[in-house]
C-alpha positions in Angstrom: -12.9 31.4 -37.8 -12.2 33.1 -34.4 -14.4 30.4 -32.8 -12.3 27.7 -34.2 -9.1 29.4 -33.0 -10.6 29.8 -29.6 -11.7 26.2 -29.5 -8.3 25.0 -30.6 -6.7 27.2 -28.0 -9.0 25.7 -25.3 -8.4 22.1 -26.3 -5.3 21.5 -24.2 -7.0 22.9 -21.1 -10.0 20.7 -21.8 -7.8 17.6 -22.2 -5.9 18.4 -19.0 -9.1 18.8 -17.0 -10.4 15.4 -18.2 -7.4 13.4 -17.0 -7.4 13.0 -13.3 -3.7 12.8 -12.7 -2.3 12.1 -9.2 0.8 14.0 -8.4 3.7 11.6 -7.8 4.6 10.8 -4.3 8.4 11.5 -4.1 8.9 9.4 -0.9 7.1 6.3 -2.2 9.4 5.8 -5.1 12.6 5.3 -3.0 10.7 3.2 -0.6 9.5 0.8 -3.3 12.9 0.8 -4.9 14.2 -0.6 -1.6 11.2 -2.8 -1.1 11.7 -4.6 -4.5 15.4 -5.0 -3.8 14.6 -6.8 -0.6 16.1 -3.9 1.4 13.3 -3.9 4.0 15.0 -1.8 6.7 15.7 1.1 4.1 12.1 0.7 2.8 10.7 0.9 6.3 12.6 4.1 6.9 11.3 5.7 3.7 7.7 4.6 4.4 7.9 5.8 8.0 9.0 9.2 6.7 6.2 9.1 4.2 3.7 8.5 7.0 5.2 11.3 9.0 4.9 13.7 6.1 1.4 12.4 5.0 -0.4 11.4 8.2 -3.8 11.5 6.4 -2.8 9.2 3.6 -4.1 5.6 3.8 -1.7 4.8 1.1 1.3 5.6 3.2 0.0 3.4 6.0 -0.6 0.6 3.6 3.0 0.8 2.3 4.3 0.6 5.8 2.2 -2.4 6.7 3.1 -4.2 3.4 6.8 -3.8 4.1 6.4 -5.1 7.7 4.6 -8.2 6.4 7.0 -8.9 3.5 10.0 -8.4 5.7 8.8 -11.1 8.0 7.9 -13.4 5.0 11.5 -12.8 3.8 13.0 -13.6 7.2 11.1 -16.9 7.6 11.7 -18.1 4.0 8.1 -17.7 2.9 8.8 -15.6 -0.2 8.9 -18.6 -2.6 7.0 -19.1 -5.8 5.6 -22.4 -4.4 4.2 -20.7 -1.3 0.8 -22.3 -1.4 1.4 -25.6 -3.3 1.1 -28.9 -1.7 4.9 -29.6 -1.8 5.8 -26.4 0.1 6.7 -27.0 3.8 5.2 -23.6 4.6 1.8 -25.1 4.7 2.8 -27.7 7.3 4.8 -25.4 9.6 3.6 -22.9 12.2 2.8 -19.3 11.1 5.3 -16.6 11.0 6.5 -15.2 14.3 6.8 -11.4 14.0 8.0 -9.5 17.0 5.5 -7.8 19.2 6.6 -4.3 18.0 6.2 -5.5 14.3 2.8 -6.9 15.0 1.7 -3.7 16.7 3.1 -1.5 14.0 1.4 -3.6 11.3 -2.0 -3.7 13.1 -1.8 0.0 13.9 -0.9 0.9 10.2 -3.8 -1.2 8.7 -6.3 0.1 11.3 -5.2 3.8 10.5 -5.3 3.2 6.7 -8.8 1.7 6.9 -10.0 4.6 9.2 -8.7 7.2 6.9 -10.1 5.5 3.8 -13.5 5.2 5.6 -13.6 8.9 6.4 -12.8 9.8 2.8 -15.5 7.4 1.5 -18.1 8.8 3.9 -17.5 12.2 2.4 -17.4 10.8 -1.2 -18.4 7.2 -1.8 -17.0 7.4 -5.4 -13.4 8.4 -4.2 -11.6 5.8 -6.3 -8.2 6.3 -4.5 -9.9 5.7 -1.2 -11.7 2.7 -2.5 -8.4 1.3 -3.7 -6.6 2.1 -0.4 -9.4 0.3 1.4 -9.1 -2.7 -0.8 -5.3 -2.9 -0.3 -5.9 -2.7 3.5 -8.3 -5.6 3.4 -6.0 -7.6 1.3 -2.9 -7.0 3.6 -5.0 -7.9 6.6 -6.1 -11.1 4.9 -2.6 -12.0 3.9 -1.5 -11.3 7.5 -4.1 -13.7 8.9 -3.2 -16.4 6.5 0.6 -16.1 6.7 1.2 -15.2 10.4 -1.8 -16.6 12.1 -2.5 -19.4 9.6 -6.1 -18.5 9.8 
């Protein structure tokens, strides 16, 4: 009977140990609230603060790069549901034209996110959050090449 009581007492601890929970990022939430409300300046401010507080987080750099890209898309009218259909004039016009500062910040953020993810993956090739961050970086870089450079 005492073994059953001990096992029942340990059950919550065993369940907690099996669920790999990530602590919530308090700065990412306000940044994404602004991002999804098309408040890109406020989102950039929040994500830059996140980068400053978490300089070793590839996710923080990805959030920053994503916001820069989507702000430019919004400015140019490229955030349409018909972005890649044949009737969309976006396909026939020149690529987006971000400022030099935006382009440098985007490229720097992507490069930093990829470098940080690579370091983590060299230490542990099964680091799921690092693999995810690396995939997001590749996706953002590809979107940038297509939308900005039309490559």
